[in-house]
VOPAGU-2260 file (C-alpha; in pm, 1 decimal, decimal comma):
REM VOPAGU-2260
SITE   aa  ch    i         X         Y         Z
SITE  MET   A    0       0,0       0,0       0,0
SITE  SER   A    1     123,6     346,4     -78,6
SITE  LEU   A    2     146,9     650,7     144,2
SITE  ALA   A    3     265,8     937,0     -75,1
SITE  ALA   A    4     398,8    1008,1    -421,8
SITE  GLY   A    5     760,0     930,8    -502,3
SITE  ARG   A    6     980,3     930,0    -807,8
SITE  PRO   A    7     825,2     694,2   -1063,9
SITE  ALA   A    8    1011,6     461,4   -1294,4
SITE  LEU   A    9     843,2     334,2   -1608,2
SITE  SER   A   10     819,4     -43,3   -1646,2
SITE  GLY   A   11     607,9    -163,4   -1936,5
SITE  ALA   A   12     251,8     -44,1   -1891,0
SITE  ALA   A   13     288,0      36,3   -1522,6
SITE  ILE   A   14     466,6     287,6   -1304,4
SITE  PHE   A   15     636,7     173,0    -985,0
SITE  ALA   A   16     701,5     432,6    -715,6
SITE  ARG   A   17     891,5     396,6    -390,4
SITE  LEU   A   18     753,2     604,2    -109,3
SITE  THR   A   19     884,1     721,8     225,7
SITE  VAL   A   20     664,3     875,5     495,1
SITE  GLY   A   21     758,0     903,0     860,0
SITE  GLY   A   22    1063,7     685,9     805,2
SITE  ILE   A   23     858,4     400,2     658,9
SITE  THR   A   24     931,7     296,4     302,4
SITE  CYS   A   25     662,0     134,3      93,3
SITE  ALA   A   26     595,2      90,0    -274,3
SITE  TYR   A   27     298,0      83,5    -504,0
SITE  MET   A   28     194,4      28,0    -860,3
SITE  SER   A   29       0,8     290,2   -1054,6
SITE  SER   A   30    -110,3     310,2   -1413,5
SITE  PRO   A   31       6,9     565,8   -1670,4
SITE  SER   A   32    -179,3     895,5   -1650,8
SITE  ASN   A   33    -175,7     960,2   -2026,3
SITE  PRO   A   34    -545,2     945,7   -2126,4
SITE  ALA   A   35    -447,3     851,7   -2480,3
SITE  THR   A   36    -291,4     525,3   -2361,0
SITE  SER   A   37    -500,0     451,7   -2050,8
SITE  THR   A   38    -741,0     159,5   -2078,7
SITE  PRO   A   39   -1050,3     105,1   -1860,2
SITE  VAL   A   40    -855,5    -158,7   -1667,7
SITE  ALA   A   41    -561,7      80,5   -1614,0
SITE  LEU   A   42    -796,9     354,2   -1496,4
SITE  ARG   A   43    -962,5     114,0   -1255,4
SITE  ASP   A   44    -624,3       9,3   -1119,6
SITE  ARG   A   45    -528,6     373,9   -1073,7
SITE  ALA   A   46    -851,6     443,0    -884,6
SITE  VAL   A   47    -780,9     149,4    -654,9
SITE  THR   A   48    -425,9     277,7    -598,3
SITE  VAL   A   49    -545,4     627,1    -504,9
SITE  ALA   A   50    -802,2     486,9    -262,2
SITE  THR   A   51    -532,4     266,9    -111,2
SITE  GLU   A   52    -302,7     568,4     -60,5
SITE  ILE   A   53    -571,2     755,4     131,4
SITE  GLY   A   54    -646,3     455,6     349,1
SITE  ALA   A   55    -277,7     393,2     419,3
SITE  ARG   A   56    -231,4     749,5     546,7
SITE  ALA   A   57    -518,7     700,6     789,2
SITE  LEU   A   58    -378,7     367,5     909,5
SITE  HIS   A   59     -30,8     506,6     961,8
SITE  SER   A   60    -158,1     796,9    1171,1
SITE  THR   A   61    -335,9     552,0    1406,7
SITE  GLU   A   62     -76,3     275,6    1422,4
SITE  SER   A   63     152,8     405,8    1698,6
SITE  TRP   A   64    -143,9     468,1    1929,9
SITE  VAL   A   65    -274,9     114,9    1874,4
SITE  LEU   A   66      65,4     -41,4    1943,6
SITE  LYS   A   67      80,0     128,7    2284,7
SITE  HIS   A   68    -217,6     -90,2    2379,3
SITE  SER   A   69     -70,0    -419,4    2254,2
SITE  LEU   A   70    -104,2    -718,3    2486,6
SITE  VAL   A   71     171,1    -905,0    2300,8
SITE  PRO   A   72     528,9    -799,0    2223,3
SITE  THR   A   73     589,8    -557,9    1937,5
SITE  THR   A   74     923,6    -724,2    1853,5
SITE  PRO   A   75    1004,9    -852,7    1501,7
SITE  PHE   A   76     949,5   -1217,7    1600,2
SITE  LEU   A   77     711,2   -1341,1    1869,8
SITE  SER   A   78     718,6   -1650,5    2088,2
SITE  LEU   A   79     501,6   -1938,3    1965,4
SITE  GLU   A   80     348,6   -1941,5    2312,0
SITE  THR   A   81     179,6   -1610,8    2226,0
SITE  PHE   A   82    -119,5   -1800,7    2086,3
SITE  PRO   A   83    -243,7   -2128,3    2241,6
SITE  TRP   A   84    -372,2   -2264,6    1909,1
SITE  VAL   A   85     -24,1   -2292,5    1749,4
SITE  GLY   A   86      28,7   -2647,2    1878,5
SITE  ARG   A   87    -303,1   -2756,0    1729,5
SITE  MET   A   88    -199,3   -2618,1    1391,5
SITE  GLU   A   89     130,1   -2805,8    1393,8
SITE  ALA   A   90     -42,5   -3131,0    1491,1
SITE  MET   A   91    -257,3   -3104,7    1176,2
SITE  VAL   A   92      31,8   -3057,2     932,3
SITE  PRO   A   93       2,6   -3407,2     774,2
SITE  VAL   A   94    -365,7   -3345,9     697,8
SITE  VAL   A   95    -305,3   -2998,3     554,8
SITE  ARG   A   96      -5,3   -3120,5     357,3
SITE  ALA   A   97    -217,4   -3389,4     188,7
SITE  GLU   A   98    -461,4   -3123,7      66,5
SITE  LEU   A   99    -175,1   -2895,9     -35,1
SITE  ASP   A  100     -23,4   -3169,4    -251,2
SITE  GLU   A  101    -344,5   -3180,6    -455,1
SITE  VAL   A  102    -334,8   -2800,6    -492,2
SITE  LEU   A  103      25,8   -2815,7    -611,1
SITE  SER   A  104     -72,7   -3058,6    -885,2
SITE  HIS   A  105    -250,2   -2754,7   -1037,9
SITE  ARG   A  106      32,9   -2513,0    -962,5
SITE  GLU   A  107      52,9   -2366,0   -1312,2
SITE  GLU   A  108    -314,4   -2263,7   -1293,1
SITE  LEU   A  109    -280,5   -2092,0    -954,2
SITE  PRO   A  110    -289,3   -1710,6    -954,1
SITE  ASN   A  111      19,6   -1501,1    -893,3
SITE  PHE   A  112     -14,2   -1282,1    -585,6
SITE  GLN   A  113      -2,0    -961,3    -791,9
SITE  ASP   A  114    -281,3   -1093,2   -1015,3
SITE  ILE   A  115    -511,2   -1087,8    -712,5
SITE  SER   A  116    -367,7    -796,8    -513,1
SITE  ILE   A  117    -232,1    -537,1    -755,9
SITE  ASP   A  118     -18,4    -357,5    -496,4
SITE  GLN   A  119     200,0    -670,5    -473,4
SITE  ALA   A  120     334,6    -590,5    -820,6
SITE  SER   A  121     585,1    -356,5    -656,6
SITE  ILE   A  122     756,5    -655,8    -493,3
SITE  SER   A  123     668,4    -941,3    -729,3
SITE  ASN   A  124     599,9    -911,1   -1102,1
SITE  ASP   A  125     674,3   -1263,6   -1226,1
SITE  ASP   A  126     528,1   -1613,9   -1176,6
SITE  GLY   A  127     737,0   -1687,8    -868,5
SITE  TRP   A  128     480,8   -1618,7    -594,6
SITE  LYS   A  129     164,3   -1825,4    -629,8
SITE  THR   A  130    -136,4   -1815,5    -398,2
SITE  PHE   A  131    -434,2   -2028,6    -298,6
SITE  PHE   A  132    -670,3   -1814,1     -90,9
SITE  PHE   A  133    -919,7   -1942,1     163,0
SITE  LEU   A  134   -1023,1   -1607,1     309,1
SITE  ALA   A  135    -908,7   -1248,0     339,0
SITE  TYR   A  136   -1066,1    -944,4     504,9
SITE  GLY   A  137   -1421,9   -1071,7     498,6
SITE  PHE   A  138   -1399,8   -1248,3     161,3
SITE  ARG   A  139   -1422,1   -1627,8     167,5
SITE  SER   A  140   -1343,0   -1848,2    -129,8
SITE  GLU   A  141   -1606,0   -2116,2     -90,3
SITE  ALA   A  142   -1469,0   -2303,7    -392,0
SITE  ASN   A  143   -1119,3   -2328,6    -242,3
SITE  CYS   A  144   -1261,8   -2419,8      98,3
SITE  ARG   A  145   -1448,3   -2710,3     -66,3
SITE  ARG   A  146   -1126,2   -2820,7    -236,1
SITE  CYS   A  147    -939,9   -2825,3      97,2
SITE  PRO   A  148   -1214,1   -2875,8     358,4
SITE  LYS   A  149    -988,6   -2987,6     643,5
SITE  THR   A  150    -754,0   -2692,2     599,5
SITE  ALA   A  151   -1054,6   -2458,0     583,6
SITE  ALA   A  152   -1196,4   -2605,2     905,3
SITE  LEU   A  153    -859,6   -2564,1    1076,1
SITE  LEU   A  154    -842,6   -2199,4     971,7
SITE  ASP   A  155   -1194,8   -2143,9    1100,0
SITE  SER   A  156   -1076,7   -2257,4    1444,6
SITE  ILE   A  157    -824,8   -1970,5    1475,6
SITE  PRO   A  158    -964,5   -1681,8    1684,3
SITE  GLY   A  159    -926,8   -1343,5    1517,2
SITE  LEU   A  160    -824,1   -1479,9    1178,1
SITE  VAL   A  161    -815,7   -1206,1     912,7
SITE  THR   A  162    -636,7   -1375,4     621,0
SITE  GLY   A  163    -548,2   -1733,6     533,4
SITE  PHE   A  164    -390,0   -1880,3     219,1
SITE  PHE   A  165    -120,5   -2110,1      85,4
SITE  SER   A  166     183,1   -1897,3      -3,6
SITE  ILE   A  167     392,7   -2073,7    -267,4
SITE  LEU   A  168     743,8   -1952,3    -354,8
SITE  SER   A  169     905,7   -2092,5    -666,9
SITE  PRO   A  170    1271,5   -2202,1    -677,4
SITE  GLY   A  171    1504,3   -1902,8    -662,0
SITE  LYS   A  172    1227,7   -1656,1    -576,1
SITE  HIS   A  173    1321,5   -1354,6    -363,4
SITE  ILE   A  174    1066,3   -1112,9    -219,7
SITE  PRO   A  175    1251,7    -783,6    -162,9
SITE  PRO   A  176    1235,8    -573,6     154,7
SITE  HIS   A  177     891,9    -424,9     222,8
SITE  ARG   A  178     656,0    -371,9     513,7
SITE  GLY   A  179     291,6    -445,2     579,0
SITE  PRO   A  180      40,6    -160,1     582,7
SITE  TRP   A  181    -101,5    -214,9     932,0
SITE  ARG   A  182      40,3    -350,1    1258,2
SITE  GLY   A  183    -301,4    -431,1    1399,6
SITE  VAL   A  184    -237,9    -787,5    1283,2
SITE  VAL   A  185      31,2   -1046,9    1358,0
SITE  ARG   A  186     166,4   -1267,6    1078,6
SITE  TYR   A  187     172,8   -1647,2    1119,5
SITE  HIS   A  188     348,9   -1902,8     897,1
SITE  LEU   A  189     296,6   -2277,4     924,2
SITE  ALA   A  190     573,5   -2440,7     719,6
SITE  LEU   A  191     422,6   -2713,4     500,2
SITE  LYS   A  192     691,4   -2772,7     238,0
SITE  VAL   A  193    1051,2   -2666,9     300,1
SITE  PRO   A  194    1297,8   -2821,2      54,3
SITE  GLU   A  195    1651,5   -2910,3     147,8
SITE  PRO   A  196    1882,4   -2750,2     224,0
SITE  ALA   A  197    1637,4   -2581,1     462,3
SITE  LEU   A  198    1883,8   -2305,0     545,4
SITE  ALA   A  199    1879,7   -2193,6     181,5
SITE  SER   A  200    1531,6   -2048,2     236,9
SITE  GLY   A  201    1449,5   -1789,0     497,0
SITE  ILE   A  202    1293,2   -1466,4     611,1
SITE  LYS   A  203    1444,3   -1153,5     762,9
SITE  VAL   A  204    1224,0    -929,8     979,1
SITE  GLY   A  205    1352,8    -607,9    1132,3
SITE  GLY   A  206    1709,2    -725,7    1073,9
SITE  GLU   A  207    1652,4   -1063,7    1245,2
SITE  GLU   A  208    1680,6   -1376,0    1028,3
SITE  ALA   A  209    1486,7   -1700,1    1067,7
SITE  HIS   A  210    1440,4   -2018,4     865,0
SITE  TRP   A  211    1131,9   -2231,3     820,8
SITE  GLU   A  212    1132,2   -2584,4     959,6
SITE  GLU   A  213     882,9   -2818,0     797,4
SITE  GLY   A  214     588,6   -2880,2    1030,0
SITE  LYS   A  215     679,1   -2587,2    1256,5
SITE  SER   A  216     555,0   -2230,6    1297,6
SITE  LEU   A  217     681,6   -1873,9    1285,2
SITE  LEU   A  218     512,3   -1567,9    1432,6
SITE  PHE   A  219     627,2   -1220,1    1336,0
SITE  ASP   A  220     525,5    -857,0    1295,9
SITE  ASP   A  221     509,8    -771,7     926,5
SITE  GLY   A  222     499,5    -401,9    1015,2
SITE  TYR   A  223     878,4    -427,5    1029,3
SITE  THR   A  224    1070,2    -421,0     703,7
SITE  HIS   A  225    1099,7    -782,7     595,0
SITE  GLU   A  226    1203,4    -997,7     301,5
SITE  ALA   A  227    1183,0   -1367,0     214,2
SITE  TRP   A  228    1361,4   -1601,5     -23,0
SITE  ASN   A  229    1365,1   -1957,5    -153,6
SITE  GLY   A  230    1717,4   -2052,7    -250,2
SITE  THR   A  231    1635,6   -2417,1    -327,0
SITE  ASP   A  232    1542,2   -2602,5    -645,5
SITE  GLU   A  233    1188,1   -2684,8    -529,3
SITE  VAL   A  234     881,9   -2487,9    -417,8
SITE  ARG   A  235     851,1   -2364,9     -59,6
SITE  VAL   A  236     498,5   -2346,5      85,0
SITE  VAL   A  237     361,3   -2201,6     407,2
SITE  LEU   A  238       8,0   -2158,0     534,3
SITE  PHE   A  239       8,7   -1778,7     560,7
SITE  CYS   A  240    -223,5   -1613,7     814,4
SITE  ASP   A  241    -287,7   -1269,4     956,6
SITE  ILE   A  242    -431,0   -1267,7    1307,8
SITE  LEU   A  243    -583,1    -977,2    1498,0
SITE  ARG   A  244    -325,3    -837,7    1739,2
SITE  PRO   A  245    -446,8    -877,5    2101,8
SITE  LEU   A  246    -506,2    -524,9    2234,8
SITE  ARG   A  247    -643,2    -353,0    2542,2
SITE  PRO   A  248    -964,2    -151,0    2507,0
SITE  PRO   A  249   -1041,0      82,6    2345,2
SITE  ALA   A  250    -768,3      -2,4    2090,9
SITE  GLU   A  251    -917,4    -348,0    2038,3
SITE  GLN   A  252   -1247,2    -198,1    1924,5
SITE  VAL   A  253   -1071,2      57,7    1704,8
SITE  ASN   A  254    -860,1    -215,4    1543,5
SITE  ARG   A  255   -1161,2    -433,4    1468,3
SITE  GLY   A  256   -1338,7    -132,8    1320,3
SITE  LEU   A  257   -1043,3     -52,0    1096,6
SITE  ILE   A  258   -1015,3    -412,5     978,0
SITE  LYS   A  259   -1385,6    -402,4     894,9
SITE  ALA   A  260   -1339,4     -76,1     705,0
SITE  ILE   A  261   -1049,6    -227,1     509,1
SITE  SER   A  262   -1277,0    -514,7     406,9
SITE  TRP   A  263   -1512,5    -260,9     244,5
SITE  SER   A  264   -1233,0     -70,1      68,5
SITE  PRO   A  265   -1197,8     -54,2    -312,5
SITE  PHE   A  266    -863,0    -232,5    -274,6
SITE  ILE   A  267   -1019,2    -541,4    -113,4
SITE  GLN   A  268   -1321,9    -536,1    -340,5
SITE  ASP   A  269   -1094,1    -527,1    -644,3
SITE  ALA   A  270    -894,5    -823,2    -509,2
SITE  ARG   A  271   -1219,4   -1010,4    -449,4
SITE  ASN   A  272   -1332,5    -947,3    -807,2
SITE  ARG   A  273    -997,5   -1065,9    -940,4
SITE  HIS   A  274   -1010,2   -1383,1    -732,9
SITE  GLU   A  275   -1365,4   -1460,2    -842,1
SITE  ALA   A  276   -1256,1   -1414,9   -1204,4
SITE  TRP   A  277    -977,6   -1669,4   -1145,9
SITE  GLU   A  278   -1225,4   -1910,0    -984,3
SITE  LYS   A  279   -1444,5   -1888,9   -1291,5
SITE  ARG   A  280   -1151,0   -1965,5   -1521,5
SITE  VAL   A  281   -1060,1   -2284,4   -1331,8
SITE  GLU   A  282   -1404,5   -2403,8   -1226,8
SITE  ASN   A  283   -1386,5   -2700,1   -1466,7
SITE  LEU   A  284   -1055,1   -2830,3   -1333,1
SITE  ARG   A  285   -1082,5   -3176,1   -1176,6
SITE  TRP   A  286    -960,9   -3187,6    -816,0
SITE  GLY   A  287    -878,1   -3495,7    -615,3
SITE  ASN   A  288   -1187,9   -3462,8    -395,9
SITE  GLY   A  289   -1413,6   -3435,8    -700,7
SITE  SER   A  290   -1483,9   -3063,4    -660,8
């Protein structure tokens, strides 16, 4: 999400700008402003970008106040004991992995992250970051939940879940440094497929480096600058979740209200429309469970 205008650099049909506000660097994608070359799709993308910029400013102005009310550490990485449900998630890895394997058999048909969420194009503009969404900010992919019913049920058991999807990094993929738009959530990774050598893949958050261990979890604050990479010859997959940050009142109520407002934003509605368009394109694919 963007916060203010920066110096653009032309790349194909899109403009990528890096932005710095209050010491926080973000990036966004916008469409060319030349009306002679703008298409309806480009104009729609630009409208979504502008709306996202406005919302990001509002979030940033509230973030520091919310963090003062946090009931959990605001460090880059958090202890797995922060949430009591982590052990339950790890115990279900074999079940989730079985459903993931069926998803990966259709890997070429899966959407790239930036094809669903256009602001991701500033950090990924190739086919190296695939997604399989279950839910995000009020939107639920019923088709994907039917394809992976046990994973969907497990996600439904997480209190305060905001987002849940399979995050699939191709061999050699590197996601450059960036930060999340809002620290009212905590990021959770359940490592489902970590190729050897495991140390060749990793994530750096706020200058601290960690590596996924298959079947184990990571908890971190994506409001810190972070990057991730897969230095192996196979795909790396995590179950990627955003969880509401535990807060004292009245920050808890404010945070829930902001998350609800985000779910109504043009940015989320556009992502929903894009995902539904993908679902329609693949609705005739045969999945292992017959869906």
